[in-house]
C-alpha positions, -999 to 999 in steps of 0.1 A, spaced: 677 352 578 686 348 614 680 311 615 704 305 587 734 282 593 748 290 558 750 327 567 772 318 597 795 297 574 799 326 550 807 351 578 835 328 589 849 325 554 848 362 550 868 367 582 895 343 568 895 358 533 881 393 536 889 401 499 870 372 484 838 383 466 808 361 474 793 345 443 762 324 444 739 310 417 703 299 412 704 270 387 669 259 378 662 233 351 638 248 326 614 218 326 585 234 346 574 264 365 590 275 398 572 268 431 574 279 467 603 256 473 623 273 446 614 307 462 632 295 494 664 288 473 660 321 453 657 341 485 687 324 500 710 328 471 701 363 461 698 376 496 733 362 506 748 379 475 731 412 483 740 410 520 777 406 513 779 429 483 784 399 460 767 386 429 742 359 421 740 342 387 709 329 371 720 297 353 696 275 334 706 238 338 696 229 303 711 195 299 680 175 289 664 188 257 635 163 259 620 181 289 630 217 285 611 245 268 615 282 261 582 290 279 597 276 311 628 298 307 605 329 303 583 320 333 614 314 355 628 348 346 594 365 352 590 348 386 625 358 399 620 394 388 585 395 403 600 383 436 622 414 435 656 400 426 681 408 398 706 383 386 742 393 376 745 404 340 727 381 314 712 348 323 736 319 318 730 285 304 749 252 310 747 248 273 770 278 270 797 254 283 789 223 261 822 226 242 842 229 273 823 202 291 830 178 262 868 186 264 867 180 301 851 146 295 878 138 270 904 148 295 890 123 320 891 96 294 927 105 285 936 102 322 919 68 324 892 82 346 862 76 323 850 49 299 823 43 274 796 19 288 774 -4 267 753 -18 296 717 -7 294 700 14 322 687 -16 341 720 -34 339 739 -4 351 716 -2 381 720 -39 388 758 -37 386 759 -7 409 746 -26 439 728 -12 469 737 3 503 740 -32 517 756 -48 486 787 -35 469 788 -30 432 807 -49 406 827 -37 376 812 -34 342 826 -57 316 834 -26 296 852 -8 324 887 -18 312 886 -6 276 917 10 264 920 48 265 922 48 227 891 28 223 871 50 247 882 81 229 871 67 195 838 55 209 831 88 227 839 107 195 815 84 176 788 90 202 792 127 196 789 121 158 756 104 163 767 69 152 750 50 180 713 49 189 699 66 220 704 45 251 730 22 235 760 38 251 770 63 278 801 77 293 808 68 330 834 80 354 859 54 366 859 58 404 852 29 428 824 3 424 829 -7 461 825 28 474 801 33 504 787 62 484 766 48 456 770 81 437 808 72 434 801 38 418 811 49 383 783 75 378 771 83 342 786 116 329 772 117 294 743 101 276 729 101 240 698 121 233 684 128 198 663 158 205 665 194 194 679 217 221 662 251 226 696 269 226 721 247 205 695 232 182 708 200 166 745 206 172 748 180 199 734 145 204 753 138 236 744 157 268 762 159 301 745 147 333 737 173 360 763 160 384 791 164 358 779 198 344 769 218 374 802 216 394 822 225 363 798 254 355 802 266 392 840 265 388 840 283 355 818 311 368 838 315 400 810 305 423 822 305 459 792 289 476 771 263 457 739 259 477 715 230 472 690 208 490 699 178 512 690 153 484 724 163 469 743 157 501 760 125 488 765 141 454 790 164 471 815 135 470 812 134 432 812 173 430 846 173 448 860 144 428 853 159 394 868 193 404 899 177 418 905 154 388 900 183 364 924 204 385 900 231 396 919 232 429 930 268 433 897 281 446 871 254 440 835 262 448 822 246 479 788 229 481 765 232 511 732 215 516 700 226 534 666 210 538 641 214 510 607 229 517 579 205 524 545 222 528 515 204 541 485 195 518 508 204 489 526 187 460 559 204 448 574 176 427 575 188 391 568 152 379 536 150 401 526 185 392 527 176 355 506 145 363 480 168 379 480 192 350 478 164 324 449 149 342 430 182 340 425 183 378 441 218 377 442 244 350 479 245 342 509 256 361 494 289 370 463 275 387 458 294 420 454 262 439 490 252 431 519 265 451 538 275 420 550 311 422 527 320 393 498 302 409 503 321 442 506 353 422 474 347 404 457 338 437 467 372 450 499 365 470 525 393 471 562 391 468 566 405 503 545 377 518 565 350 501 598 366 511 585 369 547 575 332 547 610 322 534 626 343 562 604 327 589 611 291 579 648 298 578 677 276 564 685 245 584 693 208 578 662 197 596 636 179 575 600 188 585 566 197 570 558 234 573 522 242 582 502 260 556 489 283 583 524 300 584 522 309 547 487 322 552 497 342 582 524 360 561 499 370 534 474 382 560 501 403 577 512 419 544 477 426 531 462 438 564 475 474 563 473 478 525 439 464 516 408 487 516 378 472 533 346 465 514 314 446 521 305 416 499 279 389 503 289 355 489 259 334 498 231 360 496 198 359 514 173 387 509 162 409 538 131 432 535 128 458 562 91 462 567 91 495 585 110 514 558 94 529 527 104 517 492 120 551 485 142 551 517 179 558 510 202 566 538 239 572 535 266 562 560 302 576 557 326 548 566 364 545 566 380 524 539 404 511 565 399 513 603 435 520 610 448 537 579 428 569 578 448 581 547 427 557 526 398 580 530 361 572 533 332 560 511 295 562 513 274 531 518 236 530 512 210 517 537 177 508 519 146 488 524 161 457 507 195 443 516 215 411 513 231 392 542 250 360 543 230 328 545 254 317 573 243 348 593 207 336 596 193 308 616 157 298 622 165 285 656 189 297 683 223 279 685 250 280 711 275 308 706 257 319 675 259 357 669 240 360 637 203 368 630 178 344 645 141 344 639 125 366 667 159 379 677 180 410 670 213 416 653 233 447 645 241 456 609 277 468 607 278 507 604 240 508 605 211 498 627 197 469 647 172 447 629 149 419 642 138 389 621 100 387 622 89 363 594 103 340 568 88 339 533 94 307 513 91 296 477 72 267 463 101 243 472 99 256 508 133 273 503 138 307 520 128 334 496 134 363 519 132 374 556 110 401 568 127 423 594 120 454 615 147 480 620 153 501 651 166 536 644 176 543 680 212 535 688 219 511 717 250 497 734 234 464 739 258 435 734 245 417 703 261 401 673 272 422 643 269 411 607 279 426 574 253 434 547 249 452 514 221 473 499 205 457 469 204 492 453 241 497 458 254 463 447 264 445 415 267 408 408 300 392 414 317 358 411 339 346 439 364 318 433 370 300 465 402 280 466 409 254 492 437 229 500 443 207 469 450 176 489 432 163 520 462 144 532 487 164 552 516 149 533 504 137 499 541 135 487 545 104 509 514 86 496 517 57 471 491 74 450 489 110 458 459 115 434 437 96 458 441 125 483 428 151 457 402 174 473 372 176 449 361 208 468 394 226 462 376 250 439 341 263 443 325 292 424 300 313 443 278 340 429 269 369 451 271 407 454 297 434 460 295 471 467 290 490 434 321 512 440 343 482 434 332 480 398 351 511 389 382 503 409 414 488 393 420 452 384 444 432 407 434 453 437 434 433 469 405 439 493 395 427 527 359 417 525 347 423 560 342 392 581 350 370 551 386 373 540 411 388 515 402 388 478 418 398 446 398 416 418 406 397 386 383 412 359 379 446 343 347 465 337 324 446 312 291 449 296 275 423 318 287 442 349 298 410 366 332 411 382 353 382 395 374 378 426 399 352 439 399 344 475 435 349 486 431 338 522 404 337 548 404 358 579 423 341 607 431 304 603 397 291 593 397 272 560 365 267 541 346 292 562 321 301 534 322 269 513 
């Protein structure tokens, strides 16, 4: 990443200490699926480790058993591997360090740097103050060391109800940094842990656990988003008071990814999922890594996107078009071309006999000749897109117009002569005449498909999930939900596609890039996900 200030910091540190091995980590909490914002952090941490011949740990920050599940651990590992990265040795868990973390907490108590609190959550918040109002000491702040040790041990033994007590650091209730106003270090949670089962009923807070885990693992550069900028003060305080001073890890912050028309907050994603507005974490409309994968995005396109946005401290909203440009670029040279009709309208060519079959040999890719060729059929009856026909002329319209000519791609020119309608006055079919002689006349070109050489297909068209450019900032982001974010179309595809492999990406000419999602079946109906439209034109066939 050229636009990466952290890279510059690391280069300077290597010049000062050329023998130090760079060690980074990616520390997700297993309480949901990874999203495109996590991909930015994954690419940063793993690429830096790879670039400087270092290592990158995968560490699960599993300090809240109420929200964490094994399925999230499995999905996170799958996503990282799919993106093309390998973590150092086995995945690590913060829970691996629970015994040590408890001892470090006791050490703070013994040094009169922590105390057991009995104020409830709301009272703690009130006592803490605000940016404009200094905090005040808890009435339990000056317990004796002996009393705190006994109470903390009894917390560990499960003798107090959940929420009745917690352990707080004793720092400075008047600090300009709210994070240093006696932050909570441990709380009581009676819930089975996916790794340690019921061994513990007290669990460390993220701010206490992750800096110690970094130090224990020898992490040199602890990279996190700007929301943890003030937390760095606590990070340094804990390591200093616990005497991790020889080579303590250093924390650096960068801006988190904000993508327009998108929600990345796990809490809000869960609300979407629970409301049944999307079909789980892997819904192709979501910008989870698994959702993007199901839609048809490639690991190369996501890595390309992360490289383009870079690593800075500047907060901004990234345009969705940049992500779409990356997948188009990646798919362009690798995707065979096919013709599909999503909104079909029938054409009957009147000056051809019923038995007419003509073959055209066309390249599967106009630039990659190694992809070979295929035969397409030209017959009396074909399908074209409804959008490619108009009863009346329109400005800058290049489709078929009643009484006018258009060129069928790879084939002949046709002219619309008459419209046949059904009893509801809807268009049933269009009668056309074809012209076998080739001409260089400048007229519009449209795609088509022979009815004899087509099979039914379903096309899942995904659009932006939120109409608002920045739904994260809305009071109720659900009000911005786009009811047209998913539309199912039934049309036709070249028959050859039926026999081709699942998860193959295609460019459907003049429409966009699509992923084949179903195998051969008795109904001979196959399904496709639209990955991205051609160029930057959302909703072109909705």
